[in-house]
N, C-alpha and C positions, 0 to 999 in steps of 0.2 A: 413670517419671514422678515417683513419690514420692521416690526418691533424689535426683533433680535438684532437686525443690522443697526438700528438706532441705538440700542443698548450697547453694542460693541463700540460704536463710534463715540458714545458718551464716555465709556470706560477709558478709551484711548486718550481722549481730550483731558479727562480728569487726571489720568496718570501723568501726562505730559506737563500739565499745570503744577501738580505736586512736585514732580521731579525738578522742573524749572525753578519753582519757588525755593526748594531745598538748596539747590546749587547756587542760586542767586544770593541767598542769605550767606552761604559760606564765602563766596567770592567777594561780596560786599564787605564782610567782616575782615577778610584778608587784605583787601585794598585799603580799607580804613586804617588798619594797623600799620601797614607799610607806609602810607602817607604820613601818619602821625609820627612814626619813629624817624622818618627822614626829615620832617619839618623840625622836630626837636633837635636832631643832630645839627641841622643847618643853623638854627637859632643859636645853639651853644657855641659852635665854631665861629660864627659871625661875631658874637659878643666877645670871645677870646681875642680874635684878630683885631677888633675895634679897640679893645682895652689895651692891647700891646701897642697899637699904632699911637694912642694917646700918650703912652709912656715914653716913646722915642721922641727926643727933642730935634728940632730942625738942624741945630748945630752938629748933632751926632751924625746925621746923614751927610752933612757937608764935609765932616771930617773923614767919613768913609770914602767919599768920592775922591779925596786927595790921599787915599791909602794910609790913613792914620791907624797904626797897628794897635795902639792902646784902646782906641775907641772900638775897634773891631773885636778885641778880646772882651771888652765890657758888654757889648751887645750880644756877643756869642754866648757868654755866660748867662745873660738874661734870657735869651731865647731857649737855651738848654733847660734852664730851670722852669721856664714856662711850659715846655714840652713834657717835662717829668711830672710837674704838678697836675697838669690837665690830661695826662695819658695820651699825648699826641705822638704820632709817628714822625712828624716833622714840624719845626717852627723856624722860619728863615725870613730874610729880607731881600727883596729884589728891586732893581730900578725900573723905571717906566719903559725900558727897552727889554724887560724880562730877563735880565742878567742878574746872577747872584751878587749881592753885596755882603751878606752874612749867611753862612750855611753851616749846619751841624756837621756836615761832611765837607771838609776843606777842599777836597779835590774837585768839588762841584763848582768852585769859584771860576774856573776857566771855561765852564760850559754855561749855556743858557738854561733858563728854567725848563726842565724836561717836559712839563705838562702844559707848556704855553699854547701849543696848537690844540690840545684836547680841551682846555678850558679857556679858550681865547675870549669868548663872549663875557665870561665872568671877569676875567682880567681887564677887559676893556671898560666894564662898568666901574671897576676899582680905580682905573686911571682917570675916569670921569668924576671921581670923588664919592663913590657909593660903596660902602661895605657890602659884600655879597658872598654867598656860598655857591659852590659849583654843584653840578648834578653828580649823582653817584657814578663812579667809574670802577673798573675792575683791573687790578694789577696782580699777576700771579695768583689768580683765583680768589683774591681777597677784595671785598668791597671797601672803597675809600671815598672820602669826601674832603674837599679843601674849602677854605674860606679866605677872602682877601679883603684887606682894609687899607685905605690910602694913608700915607704919611706926608704931611705938608712941610714946606720950607718956610722961611721967615716972610716970604712974599705971599704966603697962603696958596702956593701952587703945589700940586701933587708931585713929589720928587722921588718917592719910593712906595713900595707895597709890602705890607706884612703878609706872609703866607703861613697858614697853619693847616695841617693835614692830620686826619685821624682815621683809624680803621673802624669798620662797622661790621664786625664778624657776625653779629646777630642777623644781618641780612642773608648770610649763608644759611642760617637756620630757617629764615623765611622762605628761601629757595626750596629747602627740604619740605617745608610745610606746603608750598605750592605744588610740588610733585605729588605729595600725599593727597592734596585736594583733587588733582587730576585723577589719581587712582580711585579716590572716593567717588568722584563724579561718574567715572566709567563703571566702577563696580556697582554703584547704586542704580545706574541706568540699566546695566545687565540684569540685576536682580529684579528690578521693576518690570523689565520687558518679559522675563521668564514668568513672573507672577501674572502679568497681563495675559500672556499666551495661555497659561493654565486657566485663568478666569474666563477668557473668551471660549476656550475649549469646553470647559465644564458647564458654562452658562448655556452654550449651544446644545450640549448633551441634555441638560436639564430641560431646556425649552423644547427640544425634540421629543423627550419623554413625556412632557406635559401635553404636547400636541397629540401624540399618539394615544395617550390616555383619554384626552378630550374626544378625539375622533372615535375611539373604541366605545366610549360611553354613549356618544351621540348616535352611533350606528346601532348600538344595542337597543337604545330607546326607540329609534326609528324602526328597527327591525321588528320589535314587538308590536308597534302600531301598525306597520305594514302587514304583518301576519294576520292580525285581527281583521283589518279592512279587506285584505285579499280573500280571506276565508268567507267573509260575508258577501263579497261580490261574486265569488266563484259559483255559489249555489244558484242565484238567479240567472247567471250566464248559461249554465247547463240547461235550465228550463227554456230560455230563449233559443238556444241552439237546437234543442229537440223540437220546439215549435216550428222553427225555420225549416228543419228537415222534413217535417210532416207537410208543411205548406208547399214545399218544393216538389215532393212526391205526388201530392194530390192535385195541384194546379199547374205545375211546371212554370211557375212564375219567376222571371228573372230577379225580381225584388226579393224573393225568398232566398235565392242563391246569394244575393248581396248580404242579406241578414246573416247567413251562415258564415260568409267570409269575414264579416266584421266581428262576429262573435269569436271566430277563431283567432283573429288578430288581438282582440281584447284578452282572450284566454292566454295567449302567449305572453302578453304584458303582465298579467296577474301572476302567471307562473314564474316569470322573472322576479317579481316582487317577493314571492314566496321563497324562491331560492336565495335571494338576498337576505331574507329574514332568518334562514337557517345558517347561523354563524359557524357551527361545527358540522361541516359536511363530511360524510364518510363515503368512501369509494370502494367498489368491488374490483380488485385488480385481477387482470388476466392477460395472457399474451395476445397481442393484436398485430396482425400483419397489416401495416399501414397502407400499402399499395391497394390491396383488395378492399380494405376498410374504406379508403377514400373513393375508390371506383364505385362502390355501392352507393355512397352518398351522392356523388355527382350524377349517377344514373337516375336516382330517385328525383332529383330536382332539375334534370335537363329539360323536361317539358315546360316547366315554369319559365326557364330562361328563353326557350324558343318563343313562347307566347309574348314575352316582353321584348323580343327583338335583340337580345344580348347573347353573344356567343360564349358558351361555357367551355373553356379549354382546360386540358390537363397535360401535365408533363411529369410523368412518374417513371422513375427508373425501374428496370425489370426486377431487381433484387434489392429493394430499399432496406429491408430489415424489419424488425419487430420491436415493440415497446411493451412495457408492463403498465396497464392502465385500465380505467373504467370505460368501457365502450360507450355507455350512455352519455357520460360527461364529456368525453372527447368528441363524440358526434355533435353534442350541443355547441362546442367551440367551433368546429369546422363549418357546421350549418350557419352559425351566426356570422362567420367571416364571409362566406360566399354570398349570403343574402344581403349583408351590408354592402358588398361590392355591387350586387344587382341593383340595389336602391340608389347607390351613388352614380352608376352609369346611366340608369333610366332618367335620373334627374339632371343629367348633363346634356343639354341640347346642342352644345357646340361640337360634339364628336359624332361621327357617322358610324364608324366601325367599332361598335361598343363590344367590350369583352371583359370577362372575368377569368383569370387563369390560376389554377392550383398547381403548384410545383412541389414535388418531393425530391429532396437531395440527400444522397448518402456520402457526400464528400467529407463530412466531419467524422473522425474515428470514434468519437464519444456520443454525438447527438445525431438524431435524424431531424432534418430541417424541413419544415412545411412553410411555404410562402403562398399567400393569396394576393394577387395583383389585379388591379382594375384601372381603367382609364376614365374614372369618374371625375367629379369636381375637385376631389382632394380635400385637404384640411388647411385652414389658415395657420400661420406660424404661432399665433397666440393660443390656438386650440390644441396644438400637438401635445403640450405638456399635460393637458387635462383628459386625454382620450380614455385613460383607464380609471378615472375617478368615478365613483357612483353618482348616478343621476345626471351625468353630463352627456348631452346629445346635441348634434347639429341638425337633427331631423325635426320636421314639424310635428310628426307623430312618432312617439317612441318613449320607452321607459328610461333610457340612458343607463341601463344596467347590463347590456349585452357584453361589451368589452370588459367591463369591471368583473362580471362573473366569469368570463373567459380567462382573465388573468388569475382569478382565484383558483380556477380549476387547473390551469397549467402549472401554477406555482405549487399546488398540492401534489402534482405529479413530478415535482423537482425539475421543472423546465422553466423556460422564459418565453415571454411574448413581448414584442416591441414593434413600433412603427419604424420601418427602414428609412434612413435618410434618402432624399430624392436623388442626390448626385446630379448627373446631367439630364436625367429623365424627369423633368418637372411636371410632365403630364400624367405620370403614373403614381399610384398609391400602393404600397406593399406592406402587409402585416406579416411578420416572421414569427414562427413558433419553433422552439427547439425543445425536443423531448429526449431524455437519455435512452440509450439503446437497452432493450430487454434481452435480445438474443443476437449474437454476433452474425455478421453476414456470411 
């Protein structure tokens, strides 16, 4: 599980890095193109404005300031030709107060320079004697850029400013490219996320299948080994059990009874191993009245509970119903559950009124519910997930196969078995078995 989680995290990190690198490359390329084209336009316009400023003589500006019409027409023709030759949208001359001296549109002469507030910083630099280009600006959804160059008088003071403006329609295309890059980034992210989800899903499925194959092969090999060992152990156990019984009959020796009890315990463990080794169990199905069936089991083991000082309780409905199942296999499950409860309660010295309770419920229309509850020591949180795994046990002596075999038997009967959550009763442990009904109530 940990390896699968690490693999999924690695896949997510790798995908994010690839996606980030891919999009970073596109945006880096886009920004470089945008910066390069803007720099080239700024340099071109600045050179045009500076060249035009050098062409205008100080006397011409002085003549304009005294409203010399001939000089106005001369400069107007020059600026018009400058605009046509260089594909400019405007070429004009303004004074240092940003009022038009020469404009291709004569009506503008009565107005101040319209972009003075927008490009004030650039105009201020031109007044200080530095040719400069403005930042890009948008008018009527069209990108424009202006450049300003100072014109000096005979005293080498800035007396006017040449203004040139050009459209940059290719920046509209760059806007379209930027929108496409957003779509590309979003689409690639979506596709990568979908592929990542499929990768994680199928990698988990594959890892789960590999884990099941590994467990199945391990259990098959272990089962073969257990079958051989259990078979070899069972024969001497029978001899020891027979010898113990003869000693007990002949001498009435308590130690002989102890031998028989321990042999019986070992025999149950070995039988559990043999059941584990039988991977393909077959069951003889017949109709079982669960109330009568459970009552017989509890009567059989009641004396053992009395001897241990544990109360064996039962809560069975009068008409619980029947199931289709193997009575030997289901008896093994119920006996295992109540004896587990007995061992748990006898090992819990902090409780005085020890009990194990078997409850039959017919409240579910499809299943009959069997619950075995005890007030023993219970299970630690870390152990709860392992209860039904083979060879897991919290006992000092035991095979760790009881609950595992119980689960196999119940699942073979199309039922379920689980540890019921504590809820508010943290001092109780309940195992719940659900079996499908065989006969209607």
